[in-house]
C-alpha angles and dihedrals in degrees: 000000000000091000091051091049090050090053093048094059097063090046091050091049090050093050094047091047091049094056098069089042092056093046108103090350095152098030099093120069123242118267126205099287092049092045087058089050090053092047093049096044089052093059127097111266097258093047090045092055093047093048091049094052091044089059098043095259133124110238096222098092093046092047087054091052095045096087090050095060094083098044097088137272104031091204088067105031098044090049095046096084090052090053092049095047090045089056091046088053089055089051091053091049087056092048095050094046090045092052091049103041112000140265097306090056090048094050094048093047091049091050091052097051094032093056097037109124092215095048087048093049092054088047087060097049126092093235133101100249098106091045087053090048091050094050093048088050088054087055091044090053089054097048092043091055089048091051090052088064104029092167092060091043089056093061125088112282111261136168095275139096093290090047089053089054091052089050091052090049094047099042095043089053095045096047091046090057091046090056101047136004088221085077092070092091087060088063088056091046091050091054093046088052089049092052091050092048091053089070090060098040122110088213108033097175093054093047089049090052089051092053092046087053088050090054093046095052093045090050090048093051097041108025098080092054093050089048090054089049092054089052095050106031116118097219138358117286094239092052089053090059098059092107092071108101123235117281119257136157093274093050092046092053090046091057097042096038094052097044100040110014106051099251117152105240125208110241092214109034126046090245140089121263118257104246133166093241108123111251091228090060092054092047090052089055091047092050092048091051093049090048090049093053092047090049090050091055088055095043092051096044090108091047099056096164092059091043090052092052096048096036096051093042089055103038105034098067100052091040093051095047092044092053093046090048091062086073104019117020109233106136112122131150093246092055093056097033098111091055087067087074098062087042089057091045091053092046089050093050091047092045091052091049091053092047090055086069092060133073117265094253091048090052091057091049093049093049091046090049091049092051090050092051092049092049093048088050093048102045096076089061089074093053104045126086101247094162126049111253098242088149089066091043090053091051092051093047092047089054098045113027113097129199109281095028120128122226116207110197119198087205115031087195084083091072097085090044093050089047088059097049103036115096110251092248093054098040097085093044096050098039100036092094105017120135144140098247121115090190090057090049092050091050091050092050091050087055090056097257123141113247125206112202113200118192119191142098123258097195141003115316139157092216110089114157116183117256091249093050093050096047091046086066090056095059090116087073090062126236120333113252092201135012126194135175129218104201117314099304106050130063126184122198128185118214108195115180088202092058113043098141098100147324130269129200134212135181 
């Protein structure tokens, strides 16, 4: 009975974590990254693999999505695996915290990661980040269980319980790297953890041999795929990251605040969303999380092996990317996302340790109050426009653009998104002469052609001129005859040489 009850808890955590991830799953339109996912998953297998390697991606996630393309609404079906893996990640956070410090720690940790706006946002995106997070957590579960019995972990690997934990650690790591290259830092983290555990091992040489075997098997299972990627990639990985703006204090807080401290991040800008949540409420949550992590460090002081595993797995990734970003900007929320899980585990362990100091009734009230705060903080996520409304823009352009018109796109990255949302009959008309050249638009206007100017970002960018500033630069086209908005991020203006007597507006 106790074993059955123990199995029921992880399942319950998974189901409860899945509910907010399924809510509104298909409501938001795709943005640029997801449009590329749709394009790639729609390709034949050979072309899909080649396109993945060309763009520094492993093909496994997109091959998994490929059968889902024809099931119906791609906004729902292509995001569904991310929602499921996001919920599974929450379940593993519970399981790790539970194994280390008991059920209360597991529940608190699961609540933190389960109700994190950023973890939720990536669970509702047709990309592989939550799958990567889940697989690294599988590996983290294995190495945490090994650290809890460092003597057994320091013996030769055999077909027993300890051997099974090594297998979980090895296979979780290998599959994570075979899903996404962003998992490569985990391989560094795993070896740093191994080096730290050697100090505490009763048989350092044997533990070292075990970790060398770990590296060998991971290299064997992943190396061929990375070799193929290097043969097929279009440009070097570092060169592909040049669009990330330089690191400053604001950018650093954006990354850390969104991943660890429950801020609702804008998917497009490097800023937080404007939400009605009182600032004091968010700062209370932040303070509680920081206190929980600090308390965990104290609570685990007599279990240094476990503290090493969780502490390094949390701290190493943001520290490494922050240091690298001083010279080459690379720090983004999605690249440090999986480190939010050990952060939540530590906060859960510390929170449980603090609750042990309170009376039972007070514990229930504190947990209930914490859940309420997290829910109040999360709810605005469902109401803000986190993705540009290119679906609305496509509808407006399909209705209004006539054959012979020119479309001037501020961001030509919108082309694959518009291609998705434009009706087939309007696609050729709208996109026949669509480019990102003001000179071309001016030439077309001088020839008497109508020009549709579309301002809006397709993907993440640090350049965000105001509508008025951008359109002031298009004064050579004349005065807009009509202006329309698609959501709050996209504006469409018609410049008609035949009608320069005034501007109209439309919602």
